[in-house]
MIBA-46908 format. One record per residue (C-alpha): residue in three letters; x, y, z. Coordinates in Angstrom, 1 decimal, padded with zeros to 4 digits. Layout:
BEGIN
r aa = ala, px = X, py = Y, pz = Z
...
end
This chain:
BEGIN
r aa = met, px = -028.1, py = 010.0, pz = 036.5
r aa = arg, px = -028.1, py = 009.0, pz = 032.8
r aa = asp, px = -029.2, py = 012.5, pz = 031.8
r aa = phe, px = -026.6, py = 014.1, pz = 034.1
r aa = leu, px = -023.8, py = 012.1, pz = 032.7
r aa = ala, px = -024.8, py = 012.8, pz = 029.2
r aa = glu, px = -024.9, py = 016.5, pz = 029.9
r aa = val, px = -021.5, py = 016.5, pz = 031.6
r aa = gln, px = -020.1, py = 014.6, pz = 028.6
r aa = ala, px = -021.6, py = 017.1, pz = 026.1
r aa = glu, px = -020.7, py = 020.3, pz = 028.0
r aa = leu, px = -017.5, py = 019.3, pz = 029.9
r aa = pro, px = -015.9, py = 016.5, pz = 028.0
r aa = asp, px = -012.7, py = 016.5, pz = 030.0
r aa = thr, px = -014.4, py = 016.4, pz = 033.3
r aa = met, px = -014.0, py = 013.3, pz = 035.5
r aa = val, px = -017.1, py = 012.1, pz = 037.4
r aa = val, px = -016.9, py = 009.5, pz = 040.1
r aa = ala, px = -020.3, py = 008.0, pz = 040.9
r aa = asp, px = -021.1, py = 005.5, pz = 043.6
r aa = met, px = -024.0, py = 003.5, pz = 042.1
r aa = glu, px = -026.2, py = 000.9, pz = 043.8
r aa = ala, px = -025.1, py = -002.7, pz = 043.5
r aa = gly, px = -026.6, py = -004.7, pz = 040.7
r aa = leu, px = -026.9, py = -004.7, pz = 037.0
r aa = glu, px = -029.8, py = -002.3, pz = 036.5
r aa = his, px = -027.5, py = 000.7, pz = 035.8
r aa = leu, px = -025.9, py = -001.2, pz = 033.0
r aa = ser, px = -029.1, py = -002.6, pz = 031.5
r aa = ile, px = -030.9, py = 000.8, pz = 031.3
r aa = gly, px = -027.9, py = 002.6, pz = 029.7
r aa = thr, px = -026.9, py = 004.8, pz = 032.7
r aa = leu, px = -023.3, py = 004.0, pz = 032.1
r aa = glu, px = -023.0, py = 004.6, pz = 028.4
r aa = his, px = -020.5, py = 007.5, pz = 028.9
r aa = ile, px = -018.2, py = 005.5, pz = 031.2
r aa = asp, px = -014.4, py = 005.2, pz = 030.5
r aa = leu, px = -013.6, py = 003.1, pz = 033.5
r aa = leu, px = -016.1, py = 001.0, pz = 035.5
r aa = leu, px = -014.9, py = 000.0, pz = 039.0
r aa = val, px = -016.7, py = -003.1, pz = 040.3
r aa = val, px = -016.5, py = -003.6, pz = 044.0
r aa = val, px = -016.2, py = -007.3, pz = 044.9
r aa = gln, px = -015.9, py = -009.0, pz = 048.3
r aa = pro, px = -014.4, py = -012.4, pz = 048.9
r aa = thr, px = -017.7, py = -014.2, pz = 048.8
r aa = tyr, px = -019.4, py = -016.4, pz = 046.2
r aa = lys, px = -022.4, py = -014.1, pz = 045.9
r aa = thr, px = -020.5, py = -010.9, pz = 045.2
r aa = met, px = -018.1, py = -012.6, pz = 042.9
r aa = leu, px = -021.0, py = -014.0, pz = 040.9
r aa = thr, px = -022.6, py = -010.5, pz = 040.6
r aa = ala, px = -019.2, py = -009.0, pz = 039.7
r aa = asp, px = -018.8, py = -011.7, pz = 037.0
r aa = arg, px = -022.1, py = -010.8, pz = 035.5
r aa = thr, px = -021.4, py = -007.1, pz = 035.8
r aa = cys, px = -018.1, py = -007.4, pz = 034.0
r aa = asp, px = -019.6, py = -009.5, pz = 031.2
r aa = leu, px = -022.5, py = -007.1, pz = 030.7
r aa = ala, px = -020.2, py = -004.0, pz = 030.8
r aa = arg, px = -018.0, py = -005.5, pz = 028.1
r aa = gln, px = -021.0, py = -006.4, pz = 025.9
r aa = leu, px = -022.2, py = -002.8, pz = 026.2
r aa = gly, px = -018.8, py = -001.5, pz = 025.1
r aa = ile, px = -017.5, py = 000.0, pz = 028.4
r aa = ala, px = -013.9, py = 000.7, pz = 027.6
r aa = glu, px = -012.3, py = -000.6, pz = 030.8
r aa = val, px = -013.4, py = -002.7, pz = 033.8
r aa = ala, px = -011.4, py = -003.0, pz = 037.0
r aa = phe, px = -012.1, py = -004.4, pz = 040.4
r aa = val, px = -011.8, py = -003.1, pz = 044.0
r aa = ala, px = -011.5, py = -005.7, pz = 046.7
r aa = asn, px = -013.7, py = -004.8, pz = 049.7
r aa = arg, px = -013.9, py = -006.1, pz = 053.2
r aa = val, px = -010.7, py = -008.1, pz = 052.9
r aa = arg, px = -009.7, py = -009.9, pz = 056.1
r aa = arg, px = -006.6, py = -012.0, pz = 055.1
r aa = asp, px = -004.0, py = -012.6, pz = 052.5
r aa = ala, px = -006.0, py = -015.5, pz = 051.1
r aa = asp, px = -008.9, py = -013.1, pz = 050.3
r aa = val, px = -006.5, py = -010.9, pz = 048.3
r aa = glu, px = -005.1, py = -013.8, pz = 046.3
r aa = gln, px = -008.6, py = -015.1, pz = 045.6
r aa = leu, px = -009.7, py = -011.7, pz = 044.3
r aa = arg, px = -006.5, py = -011.2, pz = 042.3
r aa = ala, px = -007.1, py = -014.5, pz = 040.6
r aa = phe, px = -010.7, py = -013.5, pz = 040.0
r aa = ala, px = -009.6, py = -010.2, pz = 038.3
r aa = ala, px = -007.0, py = -012.0, pz = 036.2
r aa = arg, px = -009.7, py = -014.5, pz = 034.9
r aa = his, px = -011.6, py = -011.4, pz = 033.7
r aa = his, px = -008.5, py = -009.8, pz = 032.2
r aa = ala, px = -008.9, py = -006.9, pz = 034.5
r aa = asp, px = -006.9, py = -005.2, pz = 037.2
r aa = leu, px = -007.5, py = -005.4, pz = 040.9
r aa = val, px = -006.8, py = -001.7, pz = 041.6
r aa = ala, px = -007.3, py = -001.6, pz = 045.3
r aa = thr, px = -007.7, py = -003.7, pz = 048.4
r aa = ile, px = -009.9, py = -002.3, pz = 051.1
r aa = pro, px = -009.6, py = -004.0, pz = 054.4
r aa = glu, px = -012.4, py = -005.0, pz = 056.8
r aa = asp, px = -012.2, py = -002.3, pz = 059.4
r aa = glu, px = -014.1, py = -001.8, pz = 062.7
r aa = ala, px = -013.9, py = 002.0, pz = 062.1
r aa = val, px = -016.5, py = 001.6, pz = 059.3
r aa = arg, px = -019.0, py = 000.0, pz = 061.7
r aa = arg, px = -018.3, py = 002.7, pz = 064.3
r aa = ala, px = -018.8, py = 005.5, pz = 061.8
r aa = asp, px = -022.0, py = 003.9, pz = 060.6
r aa = ala, px = -023.3, py = 003.5, pz = 064.1
r aa = glu, px = -022.7, py = 007.2, pz = 064.7
r aa = ala, px = -024.1, py = 008.2, pz = 061.3
r aa = arg, px = -020.8, py = 009.9, pz = 060.5
r aa = cys, px = -018.1, py = 009.7, pz = 057.9
r aa = val, px = -015.3, py = 007.2, pz = 058.6
r aa = leu, px = -012.9, py = 010.0, pz = 057.7
r aa = asp, px = -014.2, py = 012.0, pz = 060.6
r aa = val, px = -014.4, py = 009.1, pz = 063.1
r aa = ala, px = -011.1, py = 007.5, pz = 062.3
r aa = pro, px = -008.9, py = 009.5, pz = 059.9
r aa = gly, px = -005.9, py = 007.3, pz = 060.3
r aa = ser, px = -007.7, py = 004.0, pz = 060.1
r aa = pro, px = -006.6, py = 001.2, pz = 057.6
r aa = val, px = -009.8, py = 001.7, pz = 055.5
r aa = val, px = -009.2, py = 005.5, pz = 055.2
r aa = asp, px = -005.5, py = 004.8, pz = 054.2
r aa = ala, px = -006.6, py = 002.2, pz = 051.6
r aa = leu, px = -009.2, py = 004.6, pz = 050.1
r aa = gly, px = -006.6, py = 007.3, pz = 049.8
r aa = arg, px = -004.4, py = 004.9, pz = 047.9
r aa = leu, px = -007.3, py = 004.1, pz = 045.6
r aa = ala, px = -007.9, py = 007.7, pz = 044.9
r aa = asp, px = -004.2, py = 008.2, pz = 044.1
r aa = thr, px = -004.3, py = 005.2, pz = 041.8
r aa = leu, px = -007.3, py = 006.4, pz = 039.9
r aa = glu, px = -006.0, py = 009.9, pz = 039.6
r aa = asp, px = -002.7, py = 008.5, pz = 038.1
r aa = arg, px = -004.4, py = 006.1, pz = 035.9
r aa = leu, px = -006.9, py = 008.6, pz = 034.5
r aa = ala, px = -004.1, py = 011.2, pz = 034.0
r aa = ala, px = -002.1, py = 008.7, pz = 032.1
r aa = ala, px = -005.1, py = 007.9, pz = 029.9
r aa = gly, px = -005.7, py = 011.6, pz = 029.3
r aa = thr, px = -002.2, py = 012.1, pz = 028.0
r aa = ala, px = -002.5, py = 009.1, pz = 025.7
r aa = arg, px = -005.4, py = 010.7, pz = 023.9
end
């Protein structure tokens, strides 16, 4: 992945790459993310994931990653959203999306299919669409600022 991202950066510098990496800090510690402009850290309203997100955010900043933002995942209630908003604020970062807990994800997984195919109008699909729009707008604005 590190070599691929370096090649894209060298040959296609204006290309946007979205990569879904495994959870954990290994990608940061081995330099995989050195060409990253925006790191999205997925966090759930649990102590364990917030602890990992905290460490990830700190390490990303130490490594000079330009911007870190959070995506709230598996949110069940308004209190979860508030908890994760406060978490993001403590890290001087944005909470760019809230993805709800959705039975459609479990159904799609059980069928080994994409949730978009199983339940295209589900709350999770709608939330992911809004996330894509937010990222597109944010990165377009950043591109015009250069």
